[in-house]
C-alpha positions as MATLAB code, in Angstrom:
seq = 'XXXXXXXXXXXXXXXXXXXXXXXXXXXXXXXXXXXXXXXXXXXXXXXXXXXXXXXXXXXXXXXXXXXXXXXXXXXXXXXXXXXXXXXXXXXXXXXXXXXXXXXXXXXXXXXXXXXXXXXXXXXXXXXXXXXXXXXXXXXXXXXXXXXXXXXXXXXXXXXXXXXXXX';
ca = [
      42.988   16.211   11.726;
      45.568   13.731   10.713;
      45.439   12.293    7.191;
      44.491    8.675    8.558;
      41.542   10.095    9.882;
      40.352   11.892    6.833;
      41.134    8.759    4.659;
      39.513    6.259    7.326;
      36.172    8.735    7.328;
      36.021    8.797    3.321;
      36.450    5.443    3.334;
      33.603    4.888    5.478;
      31.294    7.306    4.235;
      31.984    5.129    1.010;
      31.177    2.354    1.786;
      28.143    3.235    4.478;
      25.093    4.710    3.006;
      22.705    7.028    3.876;
      19.288    6.036    5.182;
      17.450    8.739    2.495;
      20.313    7.196   -0.440;
      17.747    4.051   -0.317;
      14.501    5.895   -1.882;
      11.001    4.412   -1.178;
      10.304    0.512   -1.516;
       8.874   -0.670   -4.919;
       5.975   -2.702   -4.882;
       5.622   -2.963   -8.242;
       4.483   -6.577   -9.618;
       1.420   -9.463   -9.312;
       0.722  -10.098   -5.647;
      -1.642  -13.321   -4.860;
      -3.446  -12.719   -1.067;
      -2.080  -15.581    0.941;
      -5.813  -16.800    2.020;
      -4.895  -18.656    4.897;
      -3.030  -15.242    7.183;
      -5.668  -13.019    5.314;
      -8.513  -11.628    6.947;
     -10.229  -10.148    4.492;
     -10.313  -14.310    2.921;
     -12.276  -14.902    6.262;
     -15.620  -13.052    5.996;
     -17.491  -16.209    3.950;
     -17.784  -17.889    0.641;
     -19.002  -15.029   -1.082;
     -15.415  -14.051   -0.695;
     -12.998  -13.509   -4.418;
     -10.003  -13.644   -3.810;
      -8.141  -10.480   -5.569;
      -4.780  -10.617   -7.166;
      -3.013   -7.116   -7.117;
      -1.005   -6.021  -10.378;
       1.202   -2.723   -8.972;
       2.913   -0.275  -11.217;
       4.666    2.213   -9.353;
       6.360    5.376  -11.058;
       7.524    8.475  -10.171;
       4.534   10.426   -8.846;
       1.888    7.961   -9.458;
       0.885    4.857   -8.458;
      -1.425    2.462   -9.968;
      -3.131   -0.608   -8.627;
      -5.275   -3.218  -10.731;
      -7.719   -5.468   -9.206;
      -8.334   -8.423  -10.676;
     -11.168  -10.820   -9.754;
     -12.734  -13.428  -11.322;
     -16.014  -10.828  -11.460;
     -14.429   -8.189  -13.479;
     -10.796   -5.482  -13.175;
     -10.743   -2.661  -11.568;
      -7.607   -0.234  -11.759;
      -7.458    2.444   -9.021;
      -4.448    5.345  -10.368;
      -3.392    7.664   -7.006;
      -1.079   10.637   -7.186;
       1.982   10.972   -5.103;
       2.020   13.857   -2.616;
       4.544   15.338   -0.378;
       2.009   15.532    2.547;
       1.929   12.452    5.027;
      -1.233   13.420    7.594;
      -4.969   13.359    4.692;
      -6.075   16.315    3.442;
      -9.171   17.205    5.513;
     -12.620   17.951    3.023;
     -14.421   16.252    0.354;
     -13.981   13.215   -1.258;
     -10.783   12.933   -3.349;
     -10.160   10.485   -6.305;
      -7.627    9.185   -5.123;
      -4.129    9.969   -3.192;
      -1.130    8.473   -2.433;
       2.144    9.135    0.015;
       4.915    8.073    2.029;
       4.839    7.161    5.616;
       8.672    5.917    6.185;
       8.678    3.288    4.038;
       4.860    2.155    4.028;
       2.608    3.201    0.978;
      -0.626    5.106    1.844;
      -3.094    4.998   -0.663;
      -6.992    6.533   -0.150;
      -9.885    7.593   -1.824;
     -13.508    7.180   -1.894;
     -15.298    4.031   -3.836;
     -18.976    3.134   -4.372;
     -19.209   -0.042   -2.934;
     -23.290   -1.402   -3.119;
     -24.649    1.899   -4.181;
     -22.647    3.324   -0.678;
     -19.525    6.076   -0.788;
     -17.148    4.517    1.457;
     -13.847    6.296    2.221;
     -10.850    3.723    2.092;
      -7.263    4.209    3.051;
      -4.473    0.702    2.989;
      -1.041    1.211    4.366;
       1.015   -1.330    1.989;
       4.481   -2.893    3.562;
       6.746   -5.439    2.238;
       9.069   -7.768    3.977;
      12.581   -7.203    4.484;
      13.066   -9.203    0.908;
      10.405   -7.690   -1.036;
       8.395  -10.656   -1.281;
       5.770  -10.524    0.719;
       3.602   -7.082    0.791;
       1.295   -6.291    4.051;
      -1.944   -4.358    3.542;
      -3.830   -2.884    6.722;
      -7.723   -0.905    4.957;
      -9.681    0.896    6.800;
     -13.152    1.112    5.378;
     -15.522    3.845    6.430;
     -19.231    4.142    5.125;
     -20.358    7.758    4.644;
     -23.866    7.373    4.836;
     -24.341   10.849    6.632;
     -25.959    9.024    9.952;
     -25.412    7.160   12.525;
     -26.366    5.625   15.518;
     -25.117    4.958   18.848;
     -22.960    2.594   19.057;
     -23.183    1.760   15.982;
     -20.216    1.116   13.797;
     -20.151    2.728   10.504;
     -15.830    1.315    9.721;
     -14.135   -2.224    8.653;
     -10.619   -2.769    8.494;
      -8.471   -5.947    7.685;
      -4.648   -6.868    7.701;
      -3.967   -9.228    4.508;
      -0.509  -10.739    3.587;
       0.303  -11.290   -0.266;
       2.993  -13.048   -2.343;
       5.062  -11.690   -5.783;
       4.127  -13.891   -7.980;
       7.273  -16.213   -9.007;
       7.660  -14.146  -12.003;
       8.046  -10.986  -11.069;
      11.091  -12.743   -7.945;
      13.278  -13.728  -10.993;
      13.655  -10.007  -11.928;
      14.265   -8.908   -8.617;
];
């Protein structure tokens, strides 16, 4: 290899970073639901649009959901496993599926235990978040043809003050 080839290869390595150096996307911030583009908003008059406040730190992610009726916070421990672990309901965990942040756990909804999995992704500018939600009711029985799950795709926009810090 010539001296010029070595110099070119070194310069190229410094200018073009590897894909792994970028790290996972940062979902931290305040997010408001785009009601016109979100499937959950089409559920009817009783729907309360949430505002999400996400705090992402090494090893954990916290998602605060704010509605007029109240506020709740879900905290997830980051896992290195990409596939969900089989077994009993867990308080919650999060993992990366490429650039997608996956959170899953269980909740009580109107007295019923449900399993919840949400897949969050950002647009290229980091100003729009897509959340794909799958909810499965764990009632312990099923009827032929009965559906015990629901799915929705919702769009959130990053709040203006959070955009200024990007």
